[in-house]
N, C-alpha and C positions, 0 to 999 in steps of 0.2 A: 166600762162598756159604753158604746155610743149607739143611740137609737136612729134607725133609718126613718126619715120623714117623707121621703119621696123617691120614686124609682121611674126611670124612663121606660116606656113600653118597648118591647122587643130589644132591649139592651142586653149585654152579656149577663148582667146581674139578674134581670127579669127572667131570662131564659132558663136559668138554673133553679129558680124558685124563691130567691130572696124577695122579701116583701116589706112594705111599710109596717113599722112596729117591731121588726126584728132588731136585735142588738148585737153589734159586732163584739165577739169575745176575743178572737185572735185571727191573724192572717199568717199562714205558713209557720205556725207555731209561736209567733211573737205577738205580744199585746200591742195595740195601736193607741198611742197617747193622744195624738193630735193630727193635724193636716200634714205635717212633715212626715210622720211615720206612715201615714196613709199614702202619700206620694211615693215613698220608698217601696211600699208594698205593691203599688201599681206597676212598678218597674218589672216585676216578675211576670212572664207570659202565662204562667199557671199559678192561680191563687187558691190555696186551700183555706176557705173562710169558714171559721166556726162561728155560728150565730145562734142566739137564744131567742125563742119566740115568746109570745105573751103568756104562755103557759109554763115558762121556765124550762122548756125542753131545748136541748142543744142539738144541732145538726151541722154536719160539714157539707159545704157547697164548693164544688170544683168549678172555678171560672177560668176559661181559656180566652185570652184576648191578646191584642197587639200590645207589646211591652210599652208601658208608659201611658197608654190610652185610658180614658175614663171608662168605667164599666157601668155607669148609669145610676149611681146612688146619690141621694141627697141626705144631709144630716141637719140637726137642729141649729148648728152654728157653722159659719164658714171655716172656723178653725177645727171643727168637729167637737173639741172640748170647749171650755169656757173662753170667751173672747176677752183679750186684754184691752181695757178701755183707757182713754186718755186721762192723764192726771194734770194736764196743763190748763191754762185759762188764757190762751193766746188773744192778744188784743184784736186780731183780725179773724178769729175763729169763724168759719163759715156756718157751722152748725148753730151757733148762737144767733146767726142772722136769718135763720129759717123762718118763714111764715108759720103761724100756728095752724093746727088742724090737718097736718099731713100724716103720712104713715109713720108709725112709731119708729121703724127702723131708720128713718131719715134723721132722727135726733140722737142716734147712737154715735158717740165719738170713739171710734176704734183707734188703737195705737198699738198694733200687734206685729212684732218682728216676723212672725210666721207668715202673715199675709203679705209682708214685704217680699219674702222669698217666692211665694206661690203666685201672687197677683201683681207684684210691683207696687204695692201700696207704700206710701211714705210714712216713716215712723220718726218719733222724736228721740228715742232711746232713754227717755227720762223715767220710764216705769218698769225697766227690766231689773228684776232682783238678781242676787248673786248666783242663784242656781241656774236661771235662764241665761244669764250672761256667760257662764261657764259652758253651758250647752252650746250656745251660739259659737263660741270660740273652738271648743273641742270637736264639734261636728262640722266646723267650717261652713256654716250656713251662709251661702253666697249665691247671688249678690244681695246686698242690703241697700235699700233706698232710704236716705236720711233727709228729713226736713231740718236744715241747718239754720237758714235765715240770716244768721250772723255768726262769725267766729269770735267776735268780741264777747267774752264771758258775761260781763255785766249787761250788755245790750240784749243778748239772747235770753238771759234770765228775765229781763223786763218784758221782752216780746212775748215770752211764754208764761210769764207770771209764775215762774217756778224756779227756785234757786238751784235745783238739780240740773237745770238746762245749761248751766255755766260750764259743765265738764265735757261738752260735746267733742272738742278737738282731741282731748285725751282718749275719749272713747273711739273716735275714728282712727286715731293712730294705732290703737291696740288692735282694732279690727284688721287694718291693713297689714300689721306685723304678723298676723296669723293667716295671711293669704286670702282674706275675705275682700271681695271687690265691693266698692262703695260707689253709689250714684247719689249725688247731693242735689238739693234744690234750695234756692234762696227766694223766698216770697218777699218781694220788695214793696215797701210803703214809702211814698214820697216824703222826704224830710226825716225819716227814721233810720233806715238801714241802706239807703242808696248813697250815691256820691262817694266820698272817701271810705265810708264803711263798706260799701260794695267792693271797691277795689281791694281793700285789705282782706276781705273774706275770700275773694278770688285768689289772691296771692297765697293765703294760708292753705286753701284746699288744693290748688294745683301744685303746690310744693310736694304733695303726697302722690302725685301721678307717678306710675300707672295704678297705684292702689285705689285712688279716687279716679275712677274711669271717666266720669262726666259730671258737669255742673250745669244745672238749668237755672236760669234767672227768669222768674215768673212774676207778673204784676199782681198785686193784691186784688182779691175779688170782694166787692162790696155790694150788698143788696139794699133795698129800700126799707129794711127792718132792723135799724141800728139804734132805736130809741134806748137811751140809758147806757149805751156802750161807748168806748173810747172814740173820740172824734178823730176820724181818719179821712184822707182824701185819696182819690185814685189818680192815675196818670192821664195827662192830656197829651196832645200831639207833640208839643215842645219837649216836655220832660221825658216822653217815651223815646224821642229821637236822641236825647242825651244818653239814656241807658243803652240804646242800640249802638251808639258810637263807642261808648266805653267798653261794652262787651265785645264788639267786633274787633276793636284794636287789641284787646287782651287775647282774643282767640287767634288773631294773626301771629302774635308773639309766640303763643303756644305751638302753632303749626310750624313756625320757623325752628323752634327748639325741639319738638317731639314728632313733628310730621302729622299731627292731628290737632283739631281745634279745641277739644275738651270742653270749652265754655260756650254755652249757647243761650240765646234769648228766646223765650217762648213766642209762638206765632202772634199772640195778642199784642205784643209790643209793636210788631210790624203793622198790624191792623190799625192800632190807635195812632201810630206815627204816619200812616198813609205811605208806607215804604214797601218796596218790592221784596218778596221773599228771596233768600239766597238760593243758588243752585243746589242740587242734591248733593254734590260733592262736599259742600260745607258741613254737612250734618254727621260725618263720621259713622255712617251706617245707621243713623237714627236710634241712639241708645235710650232716648227718653221720648219716644214717639207718643206714648200714652199720656205723657205729661204736657202734651200740646206743643212739643218742640219738633218742628219740621212736618207736622201733620198736614198743613196746607200744601207744602211743596210736594210731599209724597202723593197726596190726593190729586193734585193737578197733573203730575207726571203720569200717574197710573191711568187717569181718565184719558189724557191725550194719547197715550200709547195704545190703549184698548180701542179708542175711537178710530185711530189711524189704521189699526189692523183690520177693523171690520168694514172699512170704506168700500172695498171692491165688491163684497158680497151683499152690501146693503141695498135694500129695495126702498119702496116708499116708506117714509117715516111717519109714525102716528103722532098726533098732538100729545104732549106730555107736560105736566106741571111739576116743578120741583118746589119743595118746601124747605126753607132754611131759616136760621136765626140771623140776627142783625150783623154779628161779627163776621160771618162767612159770606155776606152778600157780595162783596167785591170779587171773591174767588168764583162764586157760582155764576155771576154775571159774565165773567170772562169765559167760562166754559159754555154758558148759554150761547154766546156769540159764535163759538166754534161749531156747535151743533147747527145753529140756524144758518150759518154760512154754507153748510153742506145740504141745505134743503130741509132741515128739521123745523119743528114748530114747538119749541120749548118756551113755556112761560115760567116766571119765577115769582113765588109768593114768599115774602119776607115776614115772618111772625115776630111780633114784639113780645118780650117776656114780661107779662104782668104778674106772673106767679111770684116772682122775687122783687116786685116793686118797681120794675122798669129799668133798673140799672145793670142787670145781668144780661149779656148779649149772646152768650155761647149757645149753639144749637142744642147741645146735649141736655140743657136744663130747661128746655121748653116744656110747658105743661100741655095737657090735652085741650084745656080750655083756650090756651093761647093759640094753638093751631086751629081750633074750631072757629075762633073769632076771625083769624086771618083768612080762612077759606070762605067764610060767609061774606066778608068784605070784598073778596076777589071776584065774586059772581061768575064762577066758571061755567062753561057750557056743559050740558048733560053729556054723560059718557066720557068725560075727560079723565085720563089716567093721572092720578096724583101720587107722587112718590114721597113718602114720609120717612125721614131718616130714622133708622132703627136705634140710633144712639140715644134717642129720647125715651126709649122703652126699656122696662125691666120686667121680664116675665109677662109681657103682653099689656102692661099698664104704664101710663105716664106718671111723672112724679106727683101730680095732683090727684092720682087715683082713678082718673078717667082711663078706661080700657080702650085698646085699639078697636075692639068690636063695637063699643059704644060710639066711638068717633065715626066709624064706617056707617053705622046705622043712622046716624044723624045726616049723612049725605048719601042717600040711596041712589041719587042720580049720578054720582061720581064713582070711579073705580080707585079705591085707596089701596096702595101697596106699601108695606113696610120694606124699605130698601136698605140693604147693608151699607153702612157709611164707609164705603171704599170706592175709590175712583173707578176701578175696573168694573165693579158691580153696577154703579150708576150708569156708566157708558153702555154696558151690556143690556140693561133693562130699557134704557132710553131708545136704543136702536132696534128693539124687538118690533116686529110687524104687528 
């Protein structure tokens, strides 16, 4: 049984009387093992949920809702049952580079194939036992997102510091043979798995297309907290350009052969290389958007499209300040120019990430203190509307524990708004009177 730890007010579950502390016994006569079973149960437009309260009394609750939609329940674990954690010790593990004193959940190294299906999380496949592997194959749990890093067995075992990591290609081939779609990622470290190793990994993975639907090439993320860890370096402009050239040439060959690119470089390579992002047609429908592949192009196009649609009805534009991280500065400045050419008054505040030691530049990992420092330095005029990217927030809090309410109360003279990190939404809120 799985205990309910949270419930959304006015949700379908709340309306029928389900509450915090209730334990799910069954749904439509079937036990719920984990998040996969729960997702299957949500597909039914009518759910007969048997739940047990804190007094061990069972009751049936009839929930009617849109098929597949969430009914408003939260459980102790994102998998509902026990979370499968990582058994690797990757040389570039981001969790091991975390600053001390953050929320406990930030130090959990998940590696759970069920989260891969539900949330698109990448998994290593090194910790799946025989029972779960058979379930994955027999139920055709698809798609699966796999952190490959290298198809060279010895090199992958070294990168992950786990001998079981050497079997990844055999695992992927078996997945593909059972009709399971695979999306792969290669996190590159200069001098370790780039160059000839990268080209061979791309050859091995794309040989399994269309079973391997996409391959993302992502630069290693390094923080300022690597004391005692393997010495690694990140990419500079020249080495990033080399990767872009290799990946682009490989992608063009795939397009000539299959009609699709398959292989994509993450946006960060373009940022580091000071290169223009490809057109949207390059991204094959954005199969790895959440992995930072095509996110900037999608954001730019969505913003420009929404901004152009609102031009005729637009009246006087209010002054607005956008907050962003360092890596997105170029994109945001280009959009700032679009707005201000149309008579807008957008300012841009670029926040430097001190939470991770100054080397991490992505917007989503900014802490509340980072944004607070940036806004204090900016000396904005009273009543300025400030748009904070909601990608920095988890349940109303930043990674460093500062809440959005605390940040807002620190700047009573400003109007802080958590803005959805989508181009259309940014354009819509910016053009409001």
